[in-house]
N, C-alpha and C positions, 0 to 999 in steps of 0.2 A: 530647861527644855528649849530646843530651838523656836518654836512658835513663840514663847515667851521672850526670847532673845530678839528676834525679827520684829515683835512689838515695841520693844525698847528702843531699838535703831531707828524705826520710823518716827517714835516719839522724839527723840533726841534730833532728829532732820527738820521735824514740824517746828520744834521750839528754837532753834538755833541758825544762825545765817548760814554756817557750814561746819562740819566734824571732820576731824581727822581720823584716819585709820588707827594710829595710835591711842587717841582719845578713846575710841569705842572699844578698843582690845582691853585698855586698861580697867575702864568702868565695868565693863561686861566679864572680865576674867577670862578672856579667851584669846588665843593668837592671832595675830595679823593675818593670818592666812585664811583663819576661819571668818573675820569680818570681811574679808574681801570675796569669799564664797556667799556669805550672807547677802551682801550687796548685789551679787550677780543673782542669786535667787529672787531678791526683791525686784530687779528690773526686770526679770522673767514673769512674775506675777503681775508687773503692770505698773510699778511705781516708777515714775519718770525721775530718776537719780541722777545726776550729771557730777563731774568732778571739775575741781580746778587744780590745775598743776602748779608747782613751784613751791617755795619755801613757806608761804602763807596759805596753801591751798587746802583742800579737803573735798568732801562729799557734800552735797546739797540736794533739796527738794525744790523744783520750780515752784515759783510763787503763785501761780495759778492753781496748781495742783494743791497747796497747802489750802488754798479756800475752798477749793471742791471737796477735800476731805473732811472740813468742818460741816459739810452739808450731808454727809452720807449717814444713813439710819445704822443702825446696829445689825441688822442683816447684811446690809451692802458691806459694812466693813468685815464681817465674817467670811463673806465670800472672797474679798479682795487679799484677807490674811492668810487662808488656806489654798486659795486659786485651783478648786476641783476642776474636773472636767463637767462638761454640760450634761452627761447622764446622770452624774450624782445629784447636781442642782434639782433635775427633772424628777429624780426619785424623791426629793426632799421636799419637792413641791416648792422651790424658791427659785427656780429658773426665771420668772418675772422680775424678780430683784435684780438678776445678773443683766437684764435688757437695761432695766432703767440705770444701772450702774455703769454700762457701757455708754450709755448716752450721756451721762454727767461727764464721763471721762474724755470722750471724743473729742471736745474742742480744746482740751490740753494738750493732746497728742498732735491734734492737726496743726496747730500753729508753731510747732517745734520739728525744724527737720531732723533733729537727732533721732526722734521717736518715730520716724513715718514708717520704719520696717513694719510696724503693726499693721499698715494697709496692704502688704505684699505676704505676709507670712501668717500662717493659721496652724496651730498644732492641733490635730485630731488625734487624741489619745485612744480612741477604740481600735478593734481590728476589723478586718473585712469579714463580712458574713458571721458577725459575732453573735454569740448564741444569746437569744432573749430569755431571760429569766423572770419570774415573778417577783416584782418588787413594789407591788401595791400597798404592802403595809410598812415601808419604809418611813413615810411621815408621819403614820398614827404612832409608830413606835418611838419616832423621836420626840413627839409632843407629850407621850406619856412619861418618857425620862424626864422631860424637862419640867412637867408639871408634878413629878414624884408619885405618879399613880400607879398602883400596882395592876397586872394585868394577866389575862388567862389566854393561854395560846393552844390551838388545835394543831400539833406538830406530827409531821410524817417523819419516823425513824427511818435508819438506813435499812432496815429489815423491810420497810414497807407498811409497817404497822403503826397505829395512829395513837396518840397518847396525849392527855390533856396536862399543862405546865401551869401553876401559878407562880407568877415571877416578879421580880424588881427589876427593871432595865437599869444597865450601868452605862451602855453605851453602844454605839454602832460603827463597824468597821467595814470598808470596801477595799476589796483585794481581787485581782484578777477577774474583774466584771461580776463578782459576788458579792451580797451584803451579808454581814454576819451579825447578830444581836449577843451582846454580852449581857448576861443577867444573872441574878442571885435567886436560888429556889428557895422553897419553904424551908429546907434543912440546911440555909445558908452556905450553899454549894455553889461555886461561880462558873457558869458553862457556857459554852458557845453554840449558837443555833443559827443554821442557814435560815435566812429570811424566806428563799424560795421554797423550803418545806414547811412554812407555816400557811395553813389552810384557814385560819379564822383568828381575828384578835378581839378579845373583849377587854373593855377598859372598866375594872371594879372601882366600886366607890370607897376607896381606902387608900391612904398615903402611906409612904415608907421614907425614913431617914436615908439619904444618900450617903455611903460610907465614905468618911472624910479622908482616909489614907487611899483611896483606889485612884490608879491612873490606868486609863485604857491603853495607853502607848505601852507601859511596863508590863501589863497584864497581856497583851496581844503579842509583844516579844517574846515573853517566857512562855506563853502557850504554842507559839510558832517553833520555838527552839525544841520544845518538848516533843511536839507532833512529829518532826523531821528525824530527831534521835529515835524514838519509839514507834513508829509507823512501820507496820509490816507491808512489804511491797510484793507485788505478783508480777511475774515475768511472762510474756507471751511471746512466740515467734511466728511471724506471717511470711508467707511466700507471695510476692507480686511480681508483674511487670517492672522493669528496670524504670521505665518512664513514668510510673507514678509514684516514685519516691518522695520527689519535693510536695507533692500533693498531700503524701500521708505525713510528711514532716510538719504540715501545718497544723495537724490535729493532735499527733501523738509525740510522747517523748522517745526518741529513738537512741538506744545505747550501745547498739552494735550492727553494723550493715555488711552483707557478704553479697558480691556480685557474682554471678555464675557466667559461663562462658555462652549460655544459651538465651540470655537476654533478660533474666529474672534475677530477682534480688531477695534474699532472706533478712527480714528486720527483726532485731529484737526490740519489743516495746515494753516498758513499764507502767504499773498502773498501782493505784493506792490498795486495790484487792479486786477478788475475782469477779465480784458483782459489777465492780466499776468496767472491768474489762468487757463483760458481755454486753452492759448498756452501749457503751461507745462504739464497739466492733460490729455491732449488727448492722448498723448502718453504712458499712464499708465492705460487707461480704461480696459484692459483685465486682470489688477489684481482687479480692483475695483468693491465691489459688490453693493455699494450703495453711492450715493453722496448727498449734500446739500449744499447750498440750492438748489431746483428744477431747478430754473431758470438758474443755472450753469450746471447743467446736459444738459437742453434743448439747450444750447447754444454749448456745446460740441458735442452732436449729430448732431446737424444742420451743424457744421462745418466739420465733419466727412461725413455726408451725400453730401455735397458740392464738398468734395475731391473725392469721389466715382464717382459722376456726371462727373467730368472732365475728368476720365480714359476712 
């Protein structure tokens, strides 16, 4: 796995004066190109890795950083090794560790001109007007997984109904601004749950044995492939003013665009299902002149009427 390889590279750099690309390639069993990509990734994560050119050259870590590395806590090392966005750290309730880590590393970067880019460049991985989702249980779920404690969750299904699940947590995945819980049910089925749909979490007074053969990366990749190949898609067409195309494109997947001579545009949009189309298009009806299929428009209008009746 890549994370393990990156850890081994850091270990080599920490314990040796310098290491060549060829040496790391042979020891780790990967190509020189892969090693160079790994070095680039580690540099992006914040490791101050420099190079010595020439026949006796190689890669090395700044001495000041080596001493700093030894002072880091386990949580700080995990932050440095995976380099997650700030939102992930806040959801996991370890953002304070990130601030402490930044403080420890600051002097290392400050004293070396080769790493002053960090003063002028900041990478923000979030989107503008990013949707806020319920992530209040992320740190609780993570702790339960680490402690091997069974949990009971009150979960909202796609239909809107709620169901109780007794689960053994296996891991958490953060994708497209959404947290997912991977867990095993009482019938030994491994399932994926959206954390934003979890209404309540109860830690049970019983432990479980974590499966030694489970890999969250392998599970997620397989589940992702299966979902993409088997998911049924729902297509809708909307007519809008041409000037709104860029705005709509920020929030929907457009598969086809037809521009008329009257200044309007017909867009083909793709959704996971009709329910998803109803929920997301409702907030954009003020921009939409026409929508097909007709049944979709009827459901959206019915939902708006029901909402108005509640007020």
